[in-house]
N, C-alpha and C positions, 0 to 999 in steps of 0.2 A: 642535204649533199653534205659530206664530211669536207672540212676546211683542209687542204693540202698544204703541207708545210714546203717549204723550198729544199733544195736539195740536202743541206746540212745547216738550218739557221744558227744553231747554238754554236757549232762547230766554226762557222764562218767568222761569228763573233769573237771566239777564243784566237782563232789564227790572225785576225786583224790587229786585236789587242797585242799580240805576240810580236806581229811584224813592228807596230808601234813601239813596242819596248826596246825591241831589238835595235830600232834606228835611234833610241835614247841612249841607252846603255851598251851597245856594242853585242848583245846577246843574240845568239842565232835565232831567226824566224821561224824556224822548225821545231823550234822546244814545243810548241802547242801542237801537236798533230793533228788534222782534220780527221773527225771521227764521223762515220766509219771511212776507212781509206781503202777498204777490202771488203770482200763477200762476208756476210754473216751468216752462221749455220744455226739452224733450228733443230734439235735433236727430237726424235719422238721414240717414247719407249716403247712402242708396240709396233706390230706389223702393219704396212698398207692397207688401207680400207677400214681400219677401225675408228672409233670416236674421234681420238686424238689426231689422227693422221690427216681424216678428212677436214677437222677445222684449222691445222697447220698449214695445209696445200689451200685454205680458203683465205688465208691471211697472205699468202705470198705474193699476189701480184701488187696489193697494195703496199706491202713493207718494201719490196723492191724499188716500187716509184719513189715512196717517202724517204727511203733511206739513201737512194742514188747508188746503190750497189746490189749486186745480185743476193738474193735472199735463198738461201740452199736448206732445203729439208732432208735430214739424214735420219732413216728408221734404223734403230739399235734395239730390237725386242731383246728379252732375254733377262731370268732373274726377277721376275716381278717389276721389271721396269728399272732394277739396280744398274744394269749393264750400261744404260744411257746416262743416268746419274752419276755413276764413277766416271764417265769418259767428259762429262761436264765440269765435274770436280778436278780433272786431272788438267784441265786448260788453265791458262790465267784468266784471273777476273777484270778482263780488259773489256767485257762487252760483245766479244767476237762470236761468243757462243751463247746460246739460249736453248731452253727447253719448254716443250708443251707440257705443263705439269699439272697433277692431280694430287689428292691424297695417297693414291695407290703406290706410286713411286716416291713421292718425295716424304711421305711420313711413314705409312706402313711397310715398306719394303724393308727399311732397318729394323724395324720390329719383329719380321716374320721370315727374314732371309740371313740365315747366317754369314751368306759372303755378300752382304751389303756392308760396307765397313765405312759407313758415314753418319751422321745425324741429320735429322730435318732442318736443324739450325745453320747449316752449312749453305741452304740455300735462301734463297731472296724471292717472295711473291712480287712480281712488276708490276702484271696488269690483269685483274680477273677478265675471263672472256664470258663465261656462261655457267649456268647453274641448271643441272638436268635431274628433275625426280626420278627416282627408280621405279622401275616397274617389274612388278611379279608375274612372270611369263612361264606357261606350261605347254607340255606336249599336248598336242591336240585330243588325244584317246584319255586322258585323265579325267577319272569321273567325278570331277569338282569344278566349282565355276566361281569359286572365292578363295581369297585367302582365310576368311572365317572358317570355311569348311574343311580345310585342308588342317587347320589348327584343332578344329574339333575331332578331326578323325587322328590326329597324331595324338591327341591326349587321352584317346580310348586304352583301356587296359588291355595287353596283349596284341595291341596293333602295331603293324609292320611299318618301320620308319620308310618315310617319303624320302627320295633322294634330291638332293640338289647341287646342280653343278655351278662352279665358278671358275673364273679364268685362271685361278692360281691360289696356292695358300697363302692367305695373309694379305688377298686383295680387298677392298672396301665391301666388294660383294660377299666375300666370304664371312668376314666378321658381321656384317648386316644381318646375314641369315642365320649365324650363330646366335647373334643376340636376341633376334627374333625368336628362336626355338628356347633359348634360356628364358626370356620374359615371359612367355606364353606357355610353356610348359610342354609344347609339341614335339615330338620324335622327329629328328630330320637328320639324314646322313648325308656328309659332305664328299663330294666326288671333285677333287681339285683337277682342273687341266691345264695344258700349257699354253694358255691364249684363248679368247672368246670364240674364235673361228672353230676349232676343233668341238669345242662345248655345244655351240649352236647346232653344228651337224648332228650331234648326238641327241639333241633335244628334238629336231627335225625327226631323226630316225627313231625315235622313242627308246633311246636307251637310257635317258635320265629324265626324271619326272618334272624337274621346275628348275628355273633359276631366277636370279633377281638382278637386273642391268638397267642402265639407262636406255631409253629408245633413241638409238642411234646407229649409223651404219647398217649392217645386213639385217638385224631385226626389224627394221622398217619394212623391208621387201617382204620377210618371212611372216609377218603379222597380216600385211596387206593381202598375200596371195593364201592366207590362211594354213600356212604350213605349222604354225604354233598359234598360241592363244593367250591374250593377255586377262589376268585376274583382277588385279587391283593395280593403282598409281600408289606408292607410297607418298602421298602427298595431302595437302588440306582440301585440295580441289582436284578437279579432272583436268585433264590435259587437252589442249585444243585438237591435236591430231588423234587423240582417242578418246572421243566423246562418249562413247558407249562404255568405258569401262571406269567403274566406280573409284573413286578414292578411298583410300584407307580410313578417312575421316567419317564416311557415311557407314562404315561397318558397325556390326555390334561386338566387336572385339573389345573387350576390357581396357586394353593397354595400347589402344590405338594410338594415343597421343605420343608414345614411345618408340613408334614405327613411322615415323614421317622423316625419309631421307631423299638426299640428293647428293650428286657429286659435282663439284666445281672443276673448272678447267681453267687454266691460267698461263699467261707467258711468265715463265720463272727463270731466274738466273743464278749463278754462283754468287754468293755473298762477297761484298767487298769491291764491287765495280766502283769506279770514281763517280762522284756525284754528277758532273757534267755529262758523262756518257749516258747514266741512267736517266737525265730527262732527256736526252736525244731519243733514246729508245722507248720511254714511257710515252711520249707524245706521238711517235710513230705507231707504236702498239694499240695505244686507244684510238686511233684515226681508223687503221686497218680494222680493229674490231668492229666499227661502226660502217664498215665497206657494204657495198651492195653483195659480194662475193661472200662476205660472213653471214649476211642477213638471210641469203638463199641457203647456205649451210643449216643454219640454226634453226630456219623457219620449217625444215623437214622433221625437227624433232619437237616442234611446238613452243620453242622457247625464243626469248628475245637476247639481245647481246645485253651482259650487265652495265651498267652505267659507270663512266669513268671515274675513278677515285685517287687519292692521293697516295703516295708510296707510304706514308705514315699509317693510314687507314688500312692498306694492304697488308702491311706488316703485322699489326695487330689482329686481323682477321687471320692471317697465318698462324700466328702464335695460339690463338683461342681453337683454331682447327687442331692442332698440333697436339694440344692439350685433352680435348674432345677424344680424338682416335687412340691416345695412349691408355686414356682411362676405360674406354671399350675394350681395348685389346686385354687390360689386366683383367676385367669382368668376365671375358670369356678365356681365361687363361691361355692365351695365344704364346705359343713358343716359337722360337727362330729354328728354322730347318736348313 
């Protein structure tokens, strides 16, 4: 069972200290405002029902209880996640606005979207939630049963390019698919969509050949009902929820070690929040991530919550991820549109 913190333990200590100092020096006791003293909002950069939204709402009951204030989920889709990030950055760095972050909106949107006027370094990773292996999914009637067969077909002289859909230009799934084509020599044609929902509808409707996504949200039901099929998991091992789908490490693809990919989701914030407020948000987030509601949401995709880690460890992880994706973007010559 997660250890529940009191309404605002750190904030209470700060307030008591301020009151004591006020009694001694005559300074007003209100100098140290209790935090949080009003609702906290978590922005989600994609529409309701998507992976980020599912996890944000799974956190909501525990965060409301732990912070002692309403924890509001606000969906702000658009521009590959840039709309939500720019809203976050327009707010004060006071801890009252957070975002359910991933490489897509935090790192890749500024590299691929000309309207995203911010840098990844303007955000801070507060608490990692989960890491989801990517899955190669295809329309049911595609005459291939593995990524290895797709690559072999795509390398044949005169072969027609297979189409792969992505939720948008510059998304992680776009970059991974382009990088896959680059390192294997397979011919693939990118079809960008405005979000995962219309793309998955076209995959079911056999308008696009394949996609690469985490198995979260709508794809779970689509795979279970056999409206689409899963070919490979881009990981070193199979997923518990897809036991019959081989990991790419089991394939005969020569470049398989370069094709292991997963996407993380994390509680993120604007850089510059005061340390005392960061500690309150970190402790609450870490407990909410270990909550029963979050465990149920993550179990559907066959992953476990990530272990709690320090702010310094999270900062290093985020810096390393930023550099990794910048290198991939340069490799495929990604341009801002």
